[in-house]
C-alpha positions in Angstrom: -4.9 -4.6 9.3 -3.4 -7.1 6.9 -4.1 -10.8 6.2 -1.8 -13.5 4.9 -2.7 -17.1 4.1 -0.8 -20.2 3.0 -3.3 -20.3 0.1 -2.2 -16.8 -1.2 -0.9 -17.0 -4.8 2.5 -15.3 -5.2 2.4 -11.9 -6.9 3.7 -12.1 -10.4 6.5 -9.7 -11.4 5.6 -6.5 -13.2 5.3 -7.0 -17.0 7.7 -5.1 -19.1 9.9 -4.5 -16.1 12.9 -2.2 -16.2 15.3 -4.4 -14.2 16.7 -8.0 -14.6 14.8 -10.7 -12.8 17.7 -11.4 -10.3 17.0 -8.0 -8.7 13.4 -8.9 -7.8 12.5 -10.0 -4.3 11.4 -13.7 -4.3 7.8 -14.1 -3.3 7.3 -14.8 0.4 4.9 -17.7 1.0 3.4 -18.5 4.3 4.1 -22.2 4.7 1.4 -24.7 5.8 4.0 -27.4 6.4 4.7 -28.7 9.9 7.6 -27.2 11.8 9.0 -23.8 12.5 8.9 -21.1 9.9 9.8 -17.5 9.6 7.5 -14.9 7.9 8.3 -11.2 7.8 5.6 -8.6 7.8 6.9 -5.4 6.1 4.9 -3.2 8.5 2.7 -2.0 5.6 -0.9 -2.2 4.6 -1.8 -4.0 1.4 -0.8 -2.4 -1.9 -3.0 0.4 -3.2 -5.3 -0.2 -6.1 -3.2 1.6 -8.8 -3.2 1.0 -12.5 0.5 0.3 -12.8 3.4 -1.0 -10.7 7.0 -0.6 -11.4 10.4 -1.3 -9.8 12.5 1.6 -8.4 15.8 2.5 -9.9 17.5 1.9 -6.5 17.4 -1.8 -7.0 18.9 -4.2 -4.4 20.0 -7.7 -5.5 17.2 -10.2 -4.8 15.4 -7.7 -2.6 13.7 -5.2 -4.9 9.9 -5.0 -4.4 7.5 -3.4 -6.8 6.1 0.0 -6.0 3.9 1.5 -4.8 3.8 -0.6 -1.6 1.1 -0.1 1.0 1.0 2.6 3.6 3.3 2.3 6.6 1.6 1.4 9.9 1.8 3.8 12.7 4.1 3.0 15.7 2.0 1.3 18.4 0.8 -2.0 19.8 -0.6 -4.6 17.5 -1.7 -8.2 17.8 -0.4 -10.9 15.5 -2.9 -13.8 15.0 -2.1 -17.2 13.6 -4.9 -19.6 12.8 -4.0 -23.2 12.2 -6.7 -25.9 11.7 -9.3 -23.6 13.5 -7.0 -22.9 16.5 -6.1 -19.3 16.9 -2.8 -18.1 18.5 -2.1 -14.5 19.4 1.0 -12.6 20.2 1.5 -8.9 20.9 3.7 -6.9 18.7 5.1 -3.4 19.4 6.1 -1.2 16.4 8.5 1.5 17.4 9.6 4.5 15.4 13.1 4.6 14.0 14.9 6.7 16.7 16.6 8.7 13.9 13.2 10.1 12.8 12.1 13.1 14.8 8.6 13.6 13.4 6.1 14.3 16.1 3.4 11.6 16.6 0.6 14.0 15.6 2.3 14.7 12.3 2.8 11.0 11.7 -0.9 10.5 12.4 -1.9 13.2 9.9 0.4 11.6 7.3 -1.1 8.2 8.0 -4.7 9.4 7.8 -3.9 11.2 4.5 -2.3 8.1 3.0 -5.1 5.8 4.1 -7.6 8.2 2.7 -5.9 8.2 -0.6 -5.7 4.4 -0.5 -9.5 4.3 0.1 -10.1 6.7 -2.8 -7.9 4.6 -5.1 -10.0 1.5 -4.2 -13.2 3.4 -5.1 -11.7 4.6 -8.4 -10.5 1.1 -9.3 -14.0 -0.4 -8.6 -15.6 2.4 -10.6 -13.3 1.8 -13.6 -14.2 -1.9 -13.6 -17.9 -1.0 -13.5 -17.8 2.0 -16.0 -18.4 1.4 -19.7 -15.5 2.6 -21.8 -15.7 6.2 -22.7 -15.1 9.6 -21.2 -16.1 8.7 -17.6 -13.7 5.7 -17.6 -11.0 8.0 -19.0 -11.6 10.6 -16.4 -11.4 7.9 -13.7 -8.1 6.6 -15.0 -6.7 10.1 -15.1 -7.9 10.6 -11.5 -6.4 7.3 -10.5 -3.0 8.4 -11.8 -3.2 11.7 -9.9 -4.2 9.9 -6.7 -1.3 7.5 -7.1 1.1 10.4 -7.3 -0.4 11.9 -4.1 -0.1 8.5 -2.4 3.6 8.3 -3.4 4.1 11.8 -2.0 2.6 10.8 1.4 4.8 7.7 1.6 8.1 9.0 0.5 8.7 11.3 3.5 8.6 11.2 7.3 7.3 14.8 7.5 3.8 16.0 8.1 1.9 16.6 4.9 2.1 20.1 3.5 -1.0 22.3 3.3 -0.6 22.1 -0.5 -0.6 18.3 -0.5 -3.6 18.2 1.8 -5.5 20.7 -0.4 -4.7 18.6 -3.5 -6.0 15.5 -1.7 -9.2 17.2 -0.8 -9.6 18.5 -4.4 -9.1 15.0 -5.8 -11.5 13.4 -3.3 -14.1 16.1 -4.2 -13.5 15.3 -7.9 -14.0 11.6 -7.2 -17.3 12.2 -5.3 -18.6 14.2 -8.3 -17.5 11.5 -10.8 -19.1 8.8 -8.7 -22.3 10.8 -8.4 -22.8 10.9 -12.1 
C-alpha cells in the first residue's frame, strides 16, 4: 500500500510557493535511532505523478501539506509492518469511516477505484513524458496530465460517489491515453 524508510529523503517544499515557510508541515522522518518513536501515516497512498504541486489557500500554521496528496485508503483492515535489522514486526490496523460521513461502502469503493485508476494513468503519462522527445506528443501528454490531475482532485475532494459525468470523463481520458501511448 505504502512504504516508508528511515533512508527516505525529506520532500522539498514547492518552488515558488504561495505561502510563507512557517505554514508548511515539517517533513516527517522515520527515525532509525534506538528508543520509542511516533510516526503518523496519513491514511493515503503515495502522491500522484502530477507535473505541479501547490499549497492550498486554507493554510494551517506548521501543518500545511502540498497538494495533491495521494488517494485516501478505504475503511478496512490493514497490517502495519516494521522491519528493523531484518526482523519483521506486524500489527493489525483498522481504518474506520468518519461516522459523520454517510456515503455507502459501494459508493466509496467506486470513488476509490476511480481515484486509483486516475493515479495509475498519471504514472503512465509521467513515464511517457520522460521517454517522449520534445514535440507535439510530449505537449499532448502534458495537457492530458493536467486534465487527469483535475479529475484526480475531483475524486478526492468529496465523500460522494463519482457522478456519471466524472466517470465518462475518466473513461474518455483513459482512452485518449491509450491512443497516445499506442502511437
